N, C-alpha and C positions, 0 to 999 in steps of 0.2 A: 270318648264319647262323641259322636255324630250328632250336631244339631240340626233338625229341619223345622224350617218356620212353615206354619200350614195357613193358606187362605182358602175358607170354605166358598165355593163359586159354584151355583147352581146344583149340579146332581154329583160333582165330584170334588176332591181334595187337590189344590193345587201346590205344589211343594218347590219351594226354592232352595235350589242346592248349591249355594256358593260354597258353603262350609264343605259340605259332602265332597266337592270339586277338589278342595284344599287337601283332603286327606286320602282321597283314592290311589294316589300315588304310591303311599306304603301300606296301604292295607287292602290292595285291588286284588277281587277274586275271580272277575272273568270281566270280558269287554265285550261291547257291542260293536261290532265291524260292520264295513260295506266294502263289498266289493264292484270294482268298476269292470264291467266288461269290454270298455274300449281301451282302456289305460292297463288292462290286467293287474291293476293295482289294489290292495287291502288297504281301508283306512279306519282307523278307530275312532268311533263316532263318540263315545263316552266308556270309561272304565269304571266298576261297581266295586263296592268293598262286600256287598252280599250277592248271592245267587240270582241270577235273570236267566229265562230262557225264552226261547222259541219268539223272534220277533217277526211280526207280519205288517207290510205295509198298507197303509189306507190307500182307498183308489185316487183320492186327491194328491197324493205324493207327499203330503205334509207331515203326516206323523207314522211312527212303527209303534205296534201293539206289542206288548211282552208280559210276561207270568212271573210273577215273584212273592214267595211264600203265599199261596194260595191267591192273591189277588191278581189284579190285572192294572197296568199302566200304559200311557201312550206317552212318548218323548217326541218332542218337536225335533225334527231333521235338521231344520235351520238354526235352531237354538237349543243345543242339548242340554243346556242349564234347565230348562224348562220340563217338567216332568208332573203329570197330572195322573192321578188314581181314577179309575173307572167305577163308577158306583154301581156293585153288581148284586145289591141286595144282600140276601142270605147267601148268596154263594159267595162264600169266601175262601173254599177248598177247592180252588179250581188247579187243573194241572195245564202240562204244557201244548193243550189242543184246545187250540181257539180259532176260529174262522170267521171272516168278514164276509156279509153279502158282498155281491157284484155291486151294487149300488151304495154301499158304504153307509146304510143307513141301520144294519141291525149286526148284531155279533153273537155267533154261535161259541157257545164254552162246554168244557166238560168238567161237572163239579162233582167231589165225592158228597154226596150227601150224609147227612148226621146220623140218620137210621141205622146205617148198614158200612158207612164209609166205602161204598162202589159207587165208580163214576156212571153218571149219567148226563144225556144232552139237554141242554137248555138253549134257548135264545132270548134275547133283552134287546133294546134300542141301543146304538151305539153310543149315545149321550147319557147311557144310564137308565136303570130301572129295575122293576121287579123281573126276575127270570122265568120265562114259561117252559114248562116240562114237554119234553119232545119224545123222549124215550124212556117209558116206564120201566124197560126190562135193563137190568145191569149185570154185568159191566157192560159199557159201551163208550167207546173212545173217540169222538170226533176228530174227522180229517177233511171232509169237503163238503163244499155246498155248490148245488149246479149252478150255471150263470144267469138260468132263468128264476132262481131262489126259491124254487119248489120242491127239490130234494136235499137231502143231507145224508152225506155217505159217511160210513164209519165201520169201524173193526167192533167186534163183540164176540163174547165168550158165550157160546151158548151149548150145553151138553159137552162141555169138555173139550170145546174145539172154537179156535177163533177165526172167523171168517169175515167177509166183507158183505156188509149189510146197507140198504137204501131205506129210508121212511119220509115220508112227507114232511117238508118244513112246519107245517101247521098240526102235525101229529096224525097219527094214524097206524097203521099195521106196516110192520118192517117187512123188508123183502130179503131173503136171502139169496145174495150174487156167486158167491165161492162155494165149494165143498170139498177141496182138495185136503188132505190129511197134513197137519202142522198149521204152521201159521201165516195166514193171510192179513196184510196191514198196511196202512197209510193209503186209504182210496182218496184220490183226487181227481175231479172232472178236468178234462180240457175246456179251454177258452169256448171252444164251441159247442160244448155240453154233448157230443158224439161219444165221447170214451172217458172212460174212467181209467188211472193209473194206480198201480198199488205195488206191493213187493210181497214175494211169497218164498217159501223156502221147500217148496213141492218138488223141486229137482235136486234138494242137497245142501248148497250155498243159498243165502238169500239173494234172490234176484230180482230184477224191476219187470213187472208184467204191464199189460194194458189189454182193456176189454172193450167192448161196446158198452154204452150206459147201462142197457138191459140185462148184462152180464154175460151176453154170449161172446164168442169168438175171443177166448182168453188166449193171449198171445205172448210168449217169453220175449221180452227185449233186450236184455243183456245176459251175457254169457261168461262172464268173468270166473277165472279158475282161482284167483289170487284175494277177491274180496267179497264181503258180504254188502250187497247194496240195499240201501234203506229209503224210503220217503223221497219218490221222485216227486219233484215239483215243475210245473209247467210254466213257462214264462208267458207274461199277458197277451204276447204277438203269436203264440203257438207254436213257436220254431223251436225253442231249447229245453232241455230239461238238466235241473241240477239236483244232484242226490250227494247223500252223506255215505261213506262207505268204510267199514272196517276191514283191515287186513286179515286174511285167512289164518285162522289158529289163535288170534289174539282174544277172540270172543267165541262162544256158541254162535251156530246160525241164526238161531232166532233171539238172541240178545243183543240190546243196544245200550249198554250202561254207558254212565257219564266217565268223564276222567279217563279217557283212552286217547292214542293217538290214533286220527281219523284224517281222512281227505275227502275234499269236496269236489266232485267230477263232474263234469259237463257232456253231453251228447245231444246230436240232434233229435228231435221229437219223431221223425220218420224212421229213426232207426240209426245204429251205428255204434261203434267202440266208445265208452267214455273216455275222458282226458281228464287227467288229475289237474286241476287250476291251484287249490289250496292245501294246503297241509297243515294241521294243527291238532292241539291238544282239547278236546271236547267229548262229542258224544250227543248222549241224550241230553236235549234242550238246546243243541247246535242250531238245529235247522227242522225242528219237527213240522212246521206249517210252511206255507208257502210264503216267501219273504220277497219275492220280486217286486222291483219297482215297477208302477205302472207303465213306463215307458220302456220296460225290458231290457234296460240297459247297466242297470245294478239289481244286486241280491243283499240282504243282510244276513247276518248270521252271530252266532255267540261264540266265543273262545274263553276256555278257562284255565287258570293260573295253574303251576303245578305245586304240589306241597314241597 
């Protein structure tokens, strides 16, 4: 039995995890890791005896946000024994699609509502509070937030097809940006707000694409014949893309399951052949959201233990 001592502070719970740390070596399920772009080395920040997913860095560089068991947590990068649960109010069935605003003052989440169990997008203060509904229609899977904080980008199923949509962050009418057959997913704004990166199966394998923020000039950016490439994440300086890829034949092009041998790949934002920089056992939950450090020198990801 793991023992967690809880201290209630303001809007969230502060966990002291010394006992947890003593037990993770024998009960490790996954690890939160950081890749250093300068040293080209990966470092385990913390291992967990339970499943965590999708880290993203806060703009001040102090914390990583992740989800676990439907809840959101933040971990202190400099003191990984310090983990706090974020108060998300009634939203306790969150998936691994969570995105921070550029200012770091708000967080958007994808919560599976109690009424029908389908994902909808909400926004709440970073310090915690009551989530405000953004997308009444479902399912809607969050992936991006424009740098000016005015628009939310997401993948949504409408009329039996998954496409990329945007909607005002304060709520309003959604706008469909893609209409290709098959799955379009993972939309994320470039730091200058001019483009949205996403992934699409429209040419066979899952490939990385880019379009203008209004949906025009949809351009294929990867042409891999051996990989299905997912979730392109742009570095804050706008120079590089990190993505996760499954080897051809391991999964169907439109699937991104957990517990698979996958690779993390790096490519220039202006285009070019991706290069593999990390090989790991992971997949769904490894790097679903942008996890670059604000200085673009590191990024975080989750690896899983083999059963």
